[in-house]
C-alpha distance (Angstrom), angle and dihedral (degrees) to the residues before:
residue distance angle dihedral
M1 . . .
K2 3.75 . .
I3 3.75 122.4 .
L4 3.74 117.5 -161.4
F5 3.73 121.5 -157.1
F6 3.73 119.8 -158.6
I7 3.74 123.7 -168.1
L8 3.70 113.7 -154.9
I9 3.77 112.2 -154.2
I10 3.75 113.9 -159.9
P11 3.77 120.1 -179.2
V12 3.75 103.6 -117.2
S13 3.78 128.5 164.8
F14 3.75 111.0 -124.6
A15 3.75 126.4 -157.6
R16 3.77 105.4 -128.0
P17 3.78 128.0 -168.8
I18 3.76 116.7 -106.6
R19 3.78 127.2 -170.0
G20 3.75 118.7 -141.3
T21 3.78 142.9 131.2
Y22 3.76 137.3 -93.8
E23 3.81 114.6 -153.0
V24 3.78 130.3 -169.2
P25 3.82 109.3 -149.0
V26 3.80 109.3 -122.9
K27 3.77 135.2 168.8
S28 3.77 97.8 -157.8
P29 3.85 113.7 94.8
E30 3.82 88.9 -150.1
L31 3.83 91.1 58.6
K32 3.83 95.5 41.9
S33 3.84 93.1 82.2
F34 3.81 89.2 54.6
S35 3.81 98.1 43.5
T36 3.83 104.0 80.5
F37 3.79 122.3 71.1
P38 3.79 130.8 -175.0
V39 3.80 112.0 -122.1
K40 3.78 132.2 -171.0
F41 3.77 112.2 -156.8
K42 3.78 144.1 157.8
S43 3.73 131.0 -108.2
S44 3.77 121.8 -170.7
T45 3.78 104.3 -133.7
Y46 3.76 126.6 -153.0
D47 3.80 135.7 168.9
N48 3.80 90.3 -95.9
G49 3.79 95.9 47.4
F50 3.74 132.9 -82.2
E51 3.78 121.5 -46.3
S52 3.80 105.0 -171.1
L53 3.78 141.2 26.8
T54 3.81 132.3 -160.9
F55 3.79 120.6 -173.6
P56 3.79 138.3 160.7
L57 3.78 113.3 -107.2
P58 3.82 103.5 -137.3
A59 3.82 109.1 -96.2
E60 3.81 87.7 -139.3
L61 3.83 87.5 75.1
T62 3.81 100.5 50.8
G63 3.78 105.6 15.6
Q64 3.78 92.3 -113.9
G65 3.78 139.8 63.0
L66 3.79 112.9 -95.9
Q67 3.80 126.9 -179.2
I68 3.78 109.0 -144.1
Q69 3.80 116.4 -153.8
M70 3.75 126.8 -171.2
E71 3.77 137.8 165.2
K72 3.77 134.9 -155.1
T73 3.81 112.8 -99.4
N74 3.78 129.3 -149.2
V75 3.83 89.0 -98.4
P76 3.85 110.2 86.8
G77 3.81 111.2 -107.1
K78 3.82 94.4 6.2
W79 3.80 119.7 119.3
M80 3.82 127.6 177.7
G81 3.74 139.8 -172.8
P82 3.81 138.7 166.2
L83 3.84 91.2 -83.4
V84 3.76 104.7 21.5
D85 3.81 148.0 50.7
A86 3.79 116.9 -162.7
D87 3.80 142.2 -176.4
C88 3.81 107.0 -148.2
A89 3.78 132.2 -176.0
K90 3.76 143.3 159.3
I91 3.76 106.2 -107.0
G92 3.78 111.4 -173.6
R93 3.79 106.8 -56.0
Y94 3.80 92.9 -15.0
F95 3.76 138.9 83.5
E96 3.78 108.7 -143.7
C97 3.80 134.2 -177.0
Q98 3.79 126.1 -165.8
M99 3.82 100.6 -150.2
R100 3.80 132.6 -159.4
F101 3.79 116.8 -172.2
R102 3.79 129.2 -155.1
N103 3.79 133.3 -166.0
L104 3.79 94.7 4.7
P105 3.80 114.5 172.8
F106 3.82 113.3 -124.7
D107 3.79 124.1 -158.5
E108 3.81 106.4 -163.7
Q109 3.80 94.4 -178.5
G110 3.83 90.4 48.1
L111 3.77 88.6 51.0
I112 3.79 92.8 52.7
E113 3.80 91.7 49.8
L114 3.76 92.1 46.9
M115 3.81 92.4 52.4
K116 3.81 90.7 49.9
E117 3.83 89.6 52.2
K118 3.79 94.7 44.5
F119 3.80 96.2 44.6
P120 3.84 106.2 27.0
G121 3.76 111.3 -168.1
D122 3.82 92.9 -4.6
E123 3.79 102.8 110.6
S124 3.82 93.0 170.5
S125 3.83 92.3 58.7
Q126 3.81 91.0 42.4
N127 3.80 90.3 54.4
L128 3.82 93.2 47.1
A129 3.77 91.5 49.0
K130 3.80 90.0 49.1
E131 3.81 89.5 49.3
L132 3.82 89.3 53.6
A133 3.80 89.6 52.0
K134 3.83 88.6 51.2
V135 3.80 91.1 52.0
F136 3.80 89.7 49.4
G137 3.80 92.2 46.6
A138 3.81 92.0 52.2
E139 3.82 91.3 50.0
P140 3.84 109.9 12.6
A141 3.79 100.2 -157.3
G142 3.77 137.9 119.0
I143 3.77 150.2 146.3
L144 3.79 124.9 -91.1
R145 3.80 111.7 -162.5
Y146 3.78 138.8 173.5
K147 3.76 137.4 165.8
L148 3.81 115.0 -104.8
R149 3.75 118.9 -125.7
G150 3.76 133.7 -155.0
R151 3.81 113.8 -44.0
E152 3.80 92.2 9.7
R153 3.82 88.7 75.5
E154 3.80 93.3 62.0
């Protein structure tokens, strides 16, 4: 008895995890060491480049976990989502987005609890991290960046 196996290959775009960083622009040297966060996010990839991004905004900035979604618009370099407008570009070997958020929910109590968990017994670090969240709350903006790989660089 012969058994035949057929593998059907269908071109499908897969969302793949990407590791990058999210940075809050700060002037204060004390806050600089708290201002960059690793992020793992998804990019829908297509033959003509990626069309959408979803990434977790660090909870340390708002006191809660938020998934930020954005899509490429018809205007080159412009991306938009329900909570964000972004100017994105390939810069050297990196893809970078200058992001401006709107209507972000903030959970002050959640932020306090998160800082206590993240920096147990270290009140100085808790205060600096809370100060960074205040800076972000006053001007919710930042830079999403990741290193391009393979065909993405074209």
